[in-house]
LUMMAR-329367 format. One record per residue (C-alpha): residue number from 1; z, x, y. Coordinates in steps of 0.5 Angstrom, whole numbers. Layout:
! residues N
> NUM|Z|X|Y
...
! end
This chain:
! residues 133
> 1|183|180|205
> 2|178|186|206
> 3|171|184|203
> 4|167|190|201
> 5|159|190|200
> 6|156|193|194
> 7|153|199|197
> 8|159|201|200
> 9|163|200|193
> 10|158|204|190
> 11|159|210|195
> 12|167|209|194
> 13|166|210|187
> 14|161|215|187
> 15|156|211|183
> 16|149|207|184
> 17|149|200|187
> 18|146|198|180
> 19|152|201|176
> 20|157|196|181
> 21|152|190|179
> 22|152|192|172
> 23|160|192|172
> 24|160|185|176
> 25|155|182|171
> 26|160|185|165
> 27|166|182|168
> 28|169|189|169
> 29|169|188|177
> 30|170|181|180
> 31|165|179|185
> 32|166|174|190
> 33|161|171|195
> 34|162|172|203
> 35|160|167|208
> 36|153|170|209
> 37|152|169|201
> 38|152|176|199
> 39|156|179|193
> 40|162|183|195
> 41|168|186|192
> 42|175|184|194
> 43|178|191|197
> 44|185|191|193
> 45|181|189|186
> 46|176|195|188
> 47|182|200|189
> 48|185|198|183
> 49|179|199|179
> 50|178|206|182
> 51|185|208|181
> 52|184|205|173
> 53|178|209|172
> 54|179|215|176
> 55|179|222|171
> 56|181|228|174
> 57|177|234|171
> 58|182|238|166
> 59|187|243|170
> 60|184|250|169
> 61|191|252|170
> 62|194|248|164
> 63|201|246|164
> 64|204|247|170
> 65|210|245|174
> 66|209|243|181
> 67|212|239|186
> 68|206|238|189
> 69|203|231|187
> 70|196|232|190
> 71|192|237|186
> 72|185|238|187
> 73|181|242|181
> 74|174|244|184
> 75|169|250|185
> 76|170|255|190
> 77|163|254|194
> 78|165|259|200
> 79|169|265|202
> 80|170|267|209
> 81|174|273|210
> 82|176|278|216
> 83|181|284|215
> 84|187|279|215
> 85|185|272|214
> 86|180|268|209
> 87|178|261|209
> 88|176|259|202
> 89|172|252|201
> 90|172|248|195
> 91|168|242|193
> 92|173|238|189
> 93|169|232|186
> 94|166|229|193
> 95|171|232|197
> 96|171|239|201
> 97|178|242|201
> 98|179|248|206
> 99|184|253|205
> 100|187|259|210
> 101|190|264|207
> 102|191|272|207
> 103|185|276|205
> 104|190|280|201
> 105|191|273|197
> 106|184|272|196
> 107|183|279|193
> 108|189|279|189
> 109|187|272|186
> 110|180|274|185
> 111|177|268|189
> 112|170|268|190
> 113|164|263|190
> 114|163|260|183
> 115|171|261|181
> 116|174|255|179
> 117|181|253|182
> 118|186|248|184
> 119|188|246|191
> 120|195|244|191
> 121|197|240|197
> 122|204|238|199
> 123|204|235|206
> 124|209|232|210
> 125|204|229|215
> 126|198|226|213
> 127|194|222|218
> 128|191|215|215
> 129|185|212|219
> 130|182|205|219
> 131|176|202|222
> 132|178|197|228
> 133|177|190|227
! end
């Protein structure tokens, strides 16, 4: 069983340590005590808590049918272009998403810093990493 410290749980959830403690005090998030006497959260319980409370921003494209399951609404923060290709960076909540596309597509879509956009990711290869014990 993975035990997550309060500070780490707060970082994963994007809230303060005090908010995590308040949720524990309210019984919304189950707390345990580790072998050092510190309050911790069970990793599975934290994952379920995060999933149940996740709220994505409204999709600015409205009702769209897509086979991509990974859609990130965000704000374009940077566009680097040459004559053929462009690098478009979006800030989607705490995540930075980078896309490479043709400069022609950037111009056609009117993509510029400050634009609201949706990054759709459909990947057959996703690498998942974990810390070594």
